[in-house]
LOSE-55785 format. One record per atom (N, C-alpha, C, O, CB): x negated, y negated, z negated; residue in three letters. Coordinates in steps of 0.05 Angstrom, whole numbers, padded with zeros to 5 digits, always signed. Last residue first. Glycine has a CB too. Example, Ala and Ser with C-alpha at 12.3 -4.5 7.8 and 13.67 -1.06 7.14 Angstrom:
REM residues 2
-00257+00045-00142Ser -00273+00021-00143Ser -00258-00001-00157Ser -00268-00023-00161Ser -00282+00012-00114Ser -00264+00114-00156Ala -00246+00090-00156Ala -00264+00066-00156Ala -00285+00066-00169Ala -00226+00089-00181Ala 
This chain:
REM residues 87
+00188+00279+00442Unk +00165+00264+00440Unk +00155+00265+00466Unk +00134+00254+00472Unk +00145+00273+00420Unk +00230+00316+00458Unk +00234+00290+00441Unk +00212+00270+00446Unk +00216+00247+00453Unk +00235+00297+00408Unk +00210+00361+00469Unk +00222+00346+00496Unk +00229+00313+00478Unk +00232+00291+00489Unk +00259+00367+00512Unk +00195+00380+00419Unk +00167+00374+00431Unk +00185+00356+00457Unk +00173+00337+00466Unk +00143+00407+00441Unk +00239+00386+00393Unk +00229+00364+00378Unk +00205+00366+00394Unk +00188+00352+00384Unk +00227+00365+00346Unk +00262+00435+00432Unk +00277+00408+00434Unk +00264+00387+00420Unk +00270+00365+00428Unk +00304+00409+00423Unk +00229+00467+00404Unk +00225+00453+00438Unk +00239+00433+00441Unk +00230+00413+00453Unk +00234+00471+00464Unk +00247+00478+00358Unk +00217+00467+00358Unk +00214+00457+00396Unk +00197+00442+00406Unk +00190+00498+00346Unk +00309+00459+00344Unk +00289+00477+00354Unk +00260+00458+00357Unk +00256+00434+00357Unk +00300+00491+00386Unk +00337+00422+00291Unk +00335+00423+00322Unk +00310+00448+00321Unk +00295+00454+00302Unk +00326+00388+00339Unk +00351+00423+00241Unk +00374+00429+00260Unk +00364+00430+00292Unk +00378+00436+00311Unk +00396+00405+00257Unk +00290+00419+00215Unk +00306+00446+00218Unk +00330+00447+00237Unk +00334+00468+00250Unk +00317+00454+00191Unk +00249+00376+00223Unk +00283+00379+00230Unk +00289+00398+00239Unk +00293+00402+00263Unk +00297+00362+00247Unk +00203+00395+00221Unk +00209+00369+00202Unk +00244+00366+00203Unk +00259+00356+00186Unk +00191+00337+00217Unk +00176+00464+00213Unk +00195+00441+00234Unk +00207+00419+00210Unk +00216+00424+00187Unk +00231+00460+00256Unk +00153+00483+00169Unk +00137+00483+00205Unk +00151+00457+00220Unk +00142+00438+00233Unk +00147+00519+00230Unk +00123+00487+00112Unk +00145+00489+00133Unk +00134+00473+00156Unk +00115+00457+00160Unk +00174+00478+00123Unk +00096+00516+00074Unk +00090+00523+00100Unk +00114+00513+00114Unk +00127+00529+00128Unk +00086+00554+00104Unk +00087+00488+00034Unk +00098+00506+00027Unk +00110+00519+00051Unk +00131+00532+00049Unk +00112+00499+00009Unk +00033+00467+00046Unk +00039+00480+00025Unk +00062+00501+00029Unk +00058+00525+00028Unk +00043+00462+00006Unk +00063+00418+00074Unk +00043+00439+00097Unk +00038+00462+00066Unk +00046+00483+00077Unk +00001+00419+00116Unk +00094+00400+00042Unk +00111+00405+00058Unk +00093+00425+00070Unk +00102+00447+00077Unk +00123+00382+00073Unk +00055+00373+00012Unk +00074+00387-00005Unk +00080+00403+00015Unk +00072+00426+00010Unk +00097+00372-00019Unk +00030+00335+00057Unk +00010+00355+00038Unk +00029+00375+00024Unk +00020+00398+00023Unk -00009+00337+00011Unk +00073+00299+00068Unk +00068+00319+00081Unk +00047+00338+00078Unk +00045+00357+00094Unk +00068+00312+00100Unk +00079+00275+00009Unk +00103+00290+00020Unk +00089+00309+00047Unk +00095+00333+00047Unk +00130+00264+00031Unk +00032+00255+00008Unk +00036+00267-00009Unk +00066+00292-00003Unk +00069+00316-00009Unk +00036+00246-00029Unk +00030+00219+00055Unk +00009+00236+00049Unk +00018+00257+00029Unk +00011+00279+00035Unk -00015+00222+00039Unk +00080+00185+00039Unk +00080+00199+00061Unk +00060+00226+00057Unk +00068+00249+00056Unk +00073+00180+00084Unk +00048+00162-00004Unk +00072+00186-00011Unk +00080+00189+00006Unk +00100+00201+00000Unk +00094+00185-00028Unk +00000+00136+00017Unk +00002+00155-00001Unk +00023+00176-00009Unk +00019+00198-00019Unk -00003+00143-00018Unk +00040+00097+00049Unk +00027+00107+00061Unk +00018+00139+00042Unk +00026+00161+00050Unk +00008+00085+00069Unk +00061+00068+00004Unk +00082+00078+00025Unk +00062+00099+00036Unk +00068+00122+00030Unk +00096+00053+00051Unk +00015+00042-00012Unk +00035+00066-00033Unk +00054+00081-00010Unk +00059+00105-00011Unk +00060+00047-00061Unk +00000+00011+00028Unk -00018+00034+00019Unk -00004+00064-00004Unk -00009+00088-00009Unk -00043+00015+00001Unk +00037-00021+00030Unk +00040-00003+00045Unk +00018+00019+00041Unk +00019+00042+00051Unk +00041-00014+00070Unk +00043-00043-00023Unk +00061-00040-00011Unk +00058-00007+00009Unk +00068+00015+00006Unk +00062-00067+00002Unk -00009-00070-00032Unk -00004-00049-00042Unk +00021-00029-00030Unk +00019-00005-00028Unk -00003-00056-00067Unk -00012-00105+00017Unk -00028-00084+00014Unk -00022-00061-00001Unk -00026-00038+00007Unk -00048-00092+00006Unk +00031-00132-00004Unk +00030-00127+00020Unk +00013-00105+00023Unk +00023-00085+00032Unk +00023-00148+00033Unk +00000-00161-00051Unk +00029-00153-00055Unk +00039-00130-00025Unk +00056-00113-00030Unk +00049-00187-00057Unk -00040-00184-00031Unk -00045-00155-00044Unk -00017-00140-00047Unk -00012-00116-00047Unk -00061-00158-00075Unk -00018-00221+00007Unk -00042-00199+00013Unk -00040-00171-00001Unk -00038-00149+00009Unk -00069-00210+00003Unk +00004-00257-00029Unk +00015-00244-00011Unk +00008-00214-00005Unk +00019-00193-00010Unk +00011-00258+00009Unk -00043-00267-00061Unk -00026-00255-00074Unk +00001-00247-00053Unk +00018-00231-00062Unk -00020-00274-00098Unk -00062-00297-00024Unk -00074-00279-00030Unk -00060-00261-00044Unk -00065-00238-00039Unk -00093-00286-00040Unk -00027-00341-00015Unk -00036-00324+00006Unk -00042-00300-00001Unk -00031-00281+00010Unk -00057-00333+00019Unk -00027-00362-00071Unk -00011-00346-00057Unk -00005-00334-00031Unk +00015-00321-00025Unk +00002-00354-00061Unk -00078-00381-00074Unk -00064-00358-00094Unk -00051-00340-00082Unk -00055-00315-00079Unk -00043-00367-00113Unk -00080-00420-00040Unk -00102-00399-00039Unk -00089-00374-00055Unk -00092-00350-00048Unk -00131-00411-00055Unk -00044-00458-00060Unk -00037-00433-00030Unk -00061-00409-00029Unk -00060-00386-00019Unk -00040-00454+00009Unk -00043-00459-00127Unk -00048-00469-00100Unk -00043-00444-00076Unk -00040-00419-00078Unk -00080-00482-00100Unk -00010-00455-00190Unk -00023-00439-00167Unk -00023-00451-00134Unk -00002-00450-00120Unk -00008-00409-00169Unk -00008-00499-00240Unk +00005-00488-00211Unk -00013-00477-00198Unk -00034-00490-00193Unk +00018-00508-00191Unk -00049-00484-00298Unk -00039-00509-00281Unk -00018-00483-00257Unk -00015-00458-00260Unk -00076-00533-00262Unk -00078-00442-00319Unk -00075-00467-00338Unk -00057-00479-00327Unk -00041-00488-00343Unk -00099-00486-00343Unk -00090-00394-00298Unk -00064-00396-00305Unk -00060-00424-00322Unk -00040-00427-00337Unk -00057-00369-00320Unk -00164-00427-00293Unk -00134-00401-00290Unk -00122-00394-00305Unk -00132-00387-00327Unk -00134-00376-00284Unk -00169-00484-00283Unk -00166-00470-00296Unk -00147-00450-00294Unk -00123-00451-00295Unk -00167-00481-00309Unk -00174-00520-00232Unk -00189-00497-00233Unk -00187-00486-00259Unk -00208-00474-00263Unk -00216-00501-00226Unk -00117-00552-00226Unk -00131-00556-00236Unk -00158-00540-00246Unk -00165-00546-00269Unk -00120-00564-00246Unk -00090-00508-00190Unk -00093-00537-00184Unk -00116-00554-00195Unk -00132-00567-00180Unk -00069-00550-00194Unk -00120-00455-00171Unk -00111-00461-00195Unk -00117-00493-00189Unk -00140-00502-00185Unk -00125-00445-00220Unk -00151-00417-00140Unk -00128-00408-00150Unk -00115-00428-00162Unk -00092-00421-00165Unk -00130-00387-00166Unk -00209-00432-00147Unk -00193-00448-00124Unk -00159-00434-00116Unk -00146-00437-00095Unk -00215-00446-00092Unk -00233-00410-00186Unk -00220-00434-00199Unk -00199-00443-00170Unk -00178-00456-00172Unk -00248-00461-00210Unk -00205-00346-00205Unk -00221-00364-00182Unk -00213-00387-00183Unk -00188-00391-00182Unk -00218-00357-00153Unk -00181-00300-00231Unk -00199-00317-00246Unk -00207-00344-00229Unk -00215-00364-00242Unk -00224-00299-00252Unk -00145-00285-00197Unk -00131-00301-00214Unk -00152-00315-00227Unk -00148-00338-00234Unk -00113-00286-00233Unk -00180-00259-00162Unk -00170-00279-00148Unk -00159-00303-00171Unk -00161-00327-00169Unk -00146-00267-00127Unk -00202-00216-00193Unk -00215-00226-00181Unk -00205-00263-00175Unk -00217-00284-00181Unk -00217-00206-00160Unk -00148-00186-00199Unk -00164-00207-00219Unk -00184-00229-00214Unk -00186-00251-00225Unk -00178-00194-00235Unk -00139-00180-00139Unk -00125-00191-00160Unk -00138-00204-00179Unk -00141-00229-00179Unk -00111-00174-00170Unk -00178-00138-00141Unk -00184-00165-00121Unk -00164-00182-00139Unk -00174-00199-00154Unk -00175-00163-00082Unk -00162-00097-00175Unk -00186-00113-00183Unk -00195-00141-00159Unk -00214-00157-00161Unk -00211-00090-00185Unk -00120-00080-00147Unk -00114-00095-00173Unk -00145-00106-00182Unk -00146-00126-00197Unk -00098-00073-00197Unk -00144-00054-00095Unk -00130-00088-00093Unk -00125-00102-00122Unk -00124-00127-00125Unk -00096-00087-00077Unk -00176-00007-00110Unk -00192-00036-00096Unk -00166-00059-00100Unk -00172-00081-00108Unk -00203-00031-00054Unk -00141+00030-00136Unk -00168+00032-00146Unk -00180-00005-00134Unk -00190-00022-00149Unk -00186+00065-00128Unk -00106+00031-00093Unk -00098+00025-00123Unk -00115+00024-00135Unk -00108+00015-00157Unk -00083+00039-00137Unk -00132+00039-00047Unk -00114+00019-00052Unk -00104+00009-00080Unk -00097-00014-00087Unk -00093+00027-00038Unk -00142+00101-00056Unk -00165+00081-00053Unk -00145+00046-00056Unk -00153+00032-00074Unk -00185+00089-00016Unk -00094+00121-00059Unk -00115+00116-00082Unk -00129+00101-00076Unk -00132+00082-00091Unk -00131+00135-00091Unk -00074+00111+00001Unk -00058+00107-00027Unk -00080+00104-00056Unk -00079+00084-00071Unk -00035+00137-00032Unk -00112+00142+00023Unk -00110+00116+00025Unk -00096+00106+00006Unk -00108+00089-00007Unk -00101+00110+00046Unk -00117+00195+00013Unk -00138+00177-00003Unk -00131+00148-00001Unk -00140+00131-00017Unk -00167+00181+00009Unk -00068+00206+00032Unk -00069+00207-00004Unk -00089+00188-00009Unk -00088+00170-00025Unk -00079+00238-00021Unk 
């Protein structure tokens, strides 16, 4: 869960910094011209990081909620012995 929170605290701030960086725009004016490859590479990095961080955060929340409910077997159709043999 902490990774998900950290991701959403850090990457949006980084996105603002990239938007304001003169290297992200052809004429150096933020948002005033076409974006450069610098912008697109960092935009892809930001979007990917937010997606991965969100997925990890969601998995963390699901695991935490499952633990609080006392669920021990993630696949109830299988016994614990069968699960152990699978791994």
